[in-house]
C-alpha positions in Angstrom: 23.8 18.9 15.3 27.2 17.4 14.9 26.0 15.0 12.0 26.5 15.2 8.3 24.1 14.1 5.3 25.4 13.6 2.2 23.3 13.3 -1.2 25.9 10.8 -2.8 29.2 8.9 -1.9 31.2 9.5 -4.7 34.9 8.0 -3.5 34.3 4.0 -3.8 37.2 1.6 -3.6 37.2 -2.1 -4.6 34.4 -2.8 -5.2 14.1 -30.4 28.1 10.7 -28.2 28.8 10.6 -27.5 32.3 7.1 -26.1 34.1 7.4 -22.8 35.9 5.2 -21.9 38.8 3.4 -18.3 39.4 4.1 -16.7 42.6 2.3 -13.7 44.2 4.1 -10.5 43.5 5.4 -8.6 46.8 4.6 -4.8 47.1 7.8 -3.8 45.4 7.5 -6.3 42.5 3.6 -5.4 42.0 4.0 -1.6 42.2 7.0 -1.8 39.7 4.3 -4.1 37.2 1.6 -1.2 37.5 4.0 1.3 36.6 5.0 -1.1 33.5 0.9 -1.8 32.5 0.3 2.0 32.4 3.4 2.3 30.2 2.4 -0.4 27.4 -1.1 0.8 27.6 0.4 3.6 26.2 2.2 2.0 23.8 0.1 -0.7 22.5 -2.6 1.7 21.7 -4.0 1.5 18.4 -0.8 -0.9 17.9 -2.7 -2.5 14.4 -0.7 -4.0 11.7 2.4 -2.4 10.5 2.8 -0.8 7.1 4.3 -3.6 4.8 7.0 -3.6 2.9 6.6 -2.4 -1.1 6.1 -6.1 -2.2 7.1 -7.5 1.2 5.7 -9.5 4.1 4.8 -7.0 6.6 6.6 -6.0 9.0 4.0 -6.5 11.8 5.2 -10.4 12.1 9.1 -9.7 13.0 8.9 -6.7 14.8 9.8 -7.3 18.5 12.6 -9.6 16.6 15.8 -8.9 17.2 16.9 -7.4 14.1 20.4 -6.2 15.4 21.8 -9.6 16.3 23.5 -10.3 13.4 23.4 -14.2 13.0 19.3 -14.4 13.0 16.5 -13.7 10.9 12.8 -14.7 11.3 10.4 -15.0 8.0 6.7 -16.2 8.1 6.7 -18.9 10.5 10.4 -20.0 10.5 13.9 -18.6 12.2 17.1 -18.7 10.4 20.2 -18.9 12.1 23.7 -19.4 12.5 26.1 -19.8 15.9 27.5 -16.3 16.8 30.7 -15.5 15.1 33.2 -15.6 18.5 31.9 -19.6 19.3 34.9 -19.9 16.5 32.7 -23.1 15.3 31.8 -23.2 11.5 29.0 -21.5 10.3 26.1 -23.4 9.2 22.7 -22.2 8.4 19.9 -24.0 10.8 16.2 -23.4 10.2 13.5 -24.0 13.1 9.9 -24.4 12.6 8.4 -21.7 15.3 5.3 -23.9 15.3 6.5 -27.2 15.4 9.9 -26.7 17.0 11.3 -28.8 14.3 15.2 -27.7 13.8 17.5 -28.6 11.0 20.5 -27.6 9.0 19.2 -25.6 5.7 20.5 -28.6 3.6 18.6 -30.7 1.5 21.4 -32.8 0.0 21.0 -36.7 0.6 23.5 -38.2 2.8 25.2 -35.1 4.0 26.3 -35.4 7.3 26.2 -31.8 7.8 29.5 -31.2 9.6 32.1 -30.1 6.5 32.1 -27.4 4.2 30.5 -29.2 1.3 27.5 -29.3 3.3 24.9 -26.9 1.4 24.1 -25.3 5.0 28.0 -24.2 5.4 28.5 -20.2 4.9 31.6 -19.5 3.7 33.9 -16.4 3.6 32.8 -14.9 7.2 36.0 -14.7 8.6 35.2 -14.6 12.1 32.0 -12.2 11.3 28.4 -12.4 11.7 26.2 -13.0 8.2 23.5 -10.0 8.8 20.7 -12.1 8.0 18.0 -10.5 6.4 14.6 -11.9 4.1 13.6 -10.1 1.3 11.3 -11.5 -1.6 11.6 -15.0 -0.4 15.5 -14.7 -0.5 17.8 -14.7 2.4 20.6 -12.0 2.2 23.8 -12.4 4.0 27.1 -10.5 4.0 30.5 -12.7 3.3 33.8 -11.4 2.6 36.0 -12.5 -0.3 39.9 -12.1 0.3 42.2 -10.1 -2.1 45.9 -9.6 -1.8 45.4 -7.8 1.7 42.1 -7.0 1.8 38.7 -8.7 2.5 36.2 -7.5 0.1 32.7 -7.7 1.5 29.7 -9.0 -1.0 26.1 -9.3 -0.3 24.7 -12.6 -1.3 21.3 -14.1 -1.6 19.7 -18.0 -1.6 16.4 -19.2 -1.3 14.3 -19.6 1.4 15.2 -23.7 1.4 19.0 -22.5 0.9 19.5 -23.5 -3.0 20.7 -21.1 -5.7 23.2 -19.1 -4.0 24.6 -16.3 -5.8 26.9 -13.0 -5.2 24.4 -10.2 -5.4 27.0 -7.4 -5.4 30.2 -5.9 -3.9 29.5 -3.8 -0.9 31.6 -0.5 -0.9 35.0 -1.5 0.9 35.8 2.3 1.7 32.2 2.2 4.0 32.7 -1.4 5.4 36.1 -1.4 6.5 35.1 0.8 9.5 31.6 -0.7 10.4 30.8 -3.4 12.9 28.2 -6.0 12.8 25.3 -3.3 12.7 22.2 -3.4 10.9 21.3 -4.8 7.3 17.7 -4.6 5.9 16.3 -4.2 2.3 13.4 -2.3 1.7 12.1 -1.5 -2.0 15.2 -3.1 -4.1 17.1 -1.1 -1.6 20.0 -1.9 1.0 20.4 -0.4 3.8 23.2 -0.4 6.2 24.0 1.0 9.7 27.5 0.3 11.8 30.1 2.3 14.0 33.9 1.9 13.8 36.6 3.5 15.2 39.3 5.3 13.8 42.8 7.1 14.9 43.2 10.7 14.7 46.2 12.4 16.4 47.0 9.1 18.2 43.7 9.4 20.2 40.7 6.5 19.3 37.9 8.6 17.2 34.2 7.0 17.0 32.0 7.1 14.5 28.6 6.1 13.2 27.3 5.7 9.6 24.0 4.9 7.6 24.2 4.1 3.7 21.9 3.0 1.0 22.6 1.1 -2.5 20.5 0.0 -5.4 20.5 -4.2 -5.0 21.5 -3.9 -9.0 25.3 -2.7 -7.7 25.0 -0.2 -10.2 25.0 3.3 -8.8 27.1 4.1 -5.9 26.1 4.3 -2.6 24.3 6.9 -1.0 25.8 8.0 2.8 22.5 8.6 4.6 24.4 9.9 7.8 28.0 9.9 9.0 28.9 11.3 12.5 31.4 11.3 15.0 31.3 10.7 18.8 29.0 7.7 18.9 30.1 4.6 19.5 26.9 2.3 19.1 23.9 2.5 16.4 21.0 0.6 16.4 18.0 0.2 13.4 14.8 -0.7 12.9 12.5 -0.8 9.5 8.8 0.2 10.1 7.0 0.5 7.1 8.9 3.1 4.8 10.7 4.7 7.9 14.2 3.5 9.0 14.6 4.6 13.0 18.4 5.0 14.1 19.3 5.4 17.4 23.4 6.5 17.9 24.9 6.2 21.7 27.5 7.0 23.3 28.4 4.6 25.6 30.3 5.2 28.1 31.4 8.4 29.9 29.3 10.8 27.6 26.0 8.8 27.8 24.5 10.6 24.2 21.5 9.6 22.5 20.8 10.7 18.9 17.6 9.3 17.8 16.6 9.7 14.2 13.9 8.9 11.6 15.0 8.3 7.5 12.2 7.9 5.3 13.2 5.5 2.7 10.8 6.9 -0.2 11.6 10.5 -0.1 14.9 10.2 1.3 14.1 12.5 4.2 16.1 12.6 7.6 14.7 13.6 10.7 16.3 14.5 14.0 13.4 13.1 17.0 15.5 13.5 20.1 19.3 14.7 21.1 20.4 14.7 24.5 22.8 13.3 27.0 23.1 11.5 30.3 21.1 8.5 28.7 22.4 5.5 30.4 21.0 3.3 28.0 22.6 -0.2 26.8 20.2 -1.4 24.8 20.5 -4.3 22.3 17.9 -3.3 20.1 14.5 -0.7 19.4 10.9 -1.6 18.5 8.3 0.2 17.0 5.0 0.0 18.9 2.0 2.5 17.7 3.2 5.9 18.2 6.6 4.7 20.6 10.2 3.7 19.8 11.2 0.9 23.0 14.6 0.1 23.7 15.0 -3.2 25.0 17.6 -5.4 26.2 19.2 -3.1 28.7 18.9 -2.7 32.5 16.8 -0.7 32.1 13.9 -0.6 29.2 13.1 2.9 27.5 10.2 4.2 25.3 10.5 7.3 23.3 6.9 9.0 22.7 6.9 9.9 18.6 3.8 12.2 19.7 5.5 14.2 23.0 9.3 13.7 22.2 9.7 12.5 25.7 11.8 9.6 26.7 10.6 7.5 29.8 11.6 4.3 31.8 9.1 1.5 31.5 11.2 -1.4 33.6 14.1 -1.3 35.4 15.9 -4.5 37.5 16.9 -3.4 40.7 19.7 -6.1 40.2 21.1 -4.7 36.9 20.1 -8.0 35.1 19.2 -7.1 31.5 15.3 -6.9 30.6 13.8 -8.0 27.2 10.3 -6.6 26.0 7.7 -8.2 24.2 4.1 -7.5 23.4 2.7 -7.6 26.7 5.4 -9.3 28.7 9.4 -8.2 30.2 11.1 -11.0 30.5 14.6 -10.8 32.8 17.6 -13.6 33.4 17.6 -13.2 37.2 20.7 -15.4 37.9 22.9 -17.4 35.8 20.3 -20.3 36.0 16.9 -18.3 37.0 14.7 -16.4 35.1 11.0 -14.1 35.9 8.6 -12.9 33.2 6.3 -10.1 34.0 3.0 -10.1 32.5 1.5 -6.4 32.1 -2.0 -6.3 32.4 -2.1 -9.1 35.2 0.7 -8.0 37.2 1.4 -11.7 37.7 4.6 -12.7 37.7 6.4 -16.1 36.7 9.5 -17.6 38.3 11.6 -20.6 36.9 14.8 -22.2 36.3 16.4 -22.8 33.3 16.7 -26.5 31.6 20.0 -28.0 32.4 20.6 -27.9 28.7 21.2 -24.6 28.6 23.3 -24.0 32.0 27.4 -24.8 32.1 28.2 -21.2 31.5 26.7 -21.3 28.0 26.2 -17.5 26.9 22.5 -16.3 27.0 21.7 -14.3 23.5 17.7 -13.2 23.7 16.5 -13.4 20.1 13.2 -11.5 20.5 9.5 -12.5 20.7 7.4 -14.0 18.2 3.8 -14.0 18.8 4.5 -13.6 22.2 6.8 -16.5 22.7 10.7 -15.7 23.3 13.1 -17.3 21.7 16.9 -17.5 22.8 20.3 -18.9 21.8 23.0 -20.1 24.7 26.3 -20.7 22.9 28.3 -23.3 23.8 32.0 -22.2 24.4 34.3 -25.3 24.0 34.4 -28.2 21.3 32.4 -30.7 23.7 29.6 -28.0 25.2 26.9 -27.7 22.3 24.6 -24.7 21.7 21.3 -25.0 22.6 18.0 -22.9 20.7 15.5 -22.7 23.3 11.7 -21.2 23.8 10.2 -19.7 26.4 5.9 -19.4 25.8 4.0 -17.4 28.6 0.6 -18.6 27.4 1.3 -22.2 29.2 4.5 -20.8 31.8 7.1 -23.4 30.1 10.4 -23.3 29.0 11.5 -25.6 26.4 14.6 -27.0 24.1 13.9 -26.6 20.7 17.4 -27.9 19.3 21.0 -29.3 20.6 23.1 -28.1 17.8 26.3 -30.5 16.8 
């Protein structure tokens, strides 16, 4: 297998709500649902509470959340997010109560207009990147950059859940971070874990690689490079208990997949699967029972941790992206419509998006929390407001939670 495992890394540089109607599925859709239901029955069997972070929240609460989005995080009923980096807008941190739908900037400064750099919700130093939010020990962590001559030095920062007490935790390794795209950022047992992909040039040809490393939050020890392998241009990761699951993709002609597990306690890396001809364009992976689910592509797949086999659990014949929750699959069927399939009953709900979510806004599914899907619709112009919205399958309702300023 062509990957390198390191025990350490010695070179360190720089330090409106709208109701939906149920319809009866036609034969093709019904058959499709039956296949999904059978697959999910296997996936969810015995799916009780997941093992907890050491001294932290239980992973159960956010196991269907898209941790790989880079601009959102979820913790105990609250969604923390910024606008996606590409929007070009000033990065303010917002919080949304998933029970009440209340949403506002993460700033308690009296009479603040929340529209300039003096706002406590403003994040500086992102330089066009997403903050890579994660929550650990009741603090929000994110990555920013500090300009030093011709370099941007990456820094891990933290703040309280109310936005106060911001501080720099430690400088991240420039040599590692320089060639890593957004990727994954998570913390376990006082240790940072980073995954990302990047591109270099060798003999005038582009060379793609993926990297995974860890580092103590004290910043006193050098980073430990867990994985570095060439030939892959995408990477997804998910913490589940004391295991970090890693999926490396070669998107394009190669269509390779390398699936690994890393025990964060005893630091052992194990290959779970390696194969070619895997045309998956997933946006996130989840751990459900004894399976790893690939969500956010034209086809959703599951990998059995018992049998080591990969199988499709859904596919959209019109090549729309499908997103998986505990018991449903959500699909944007056009620029203005969507469908949601129930695994257990076989019913399909269809509907139109609220007007506030249209006009060319880009759709970002954030994931599912307690069965409710959350979406971010990013505005593309100065006048076009971005929208935070949710879809609750229990009452077949698509809701606009907030129009951002």
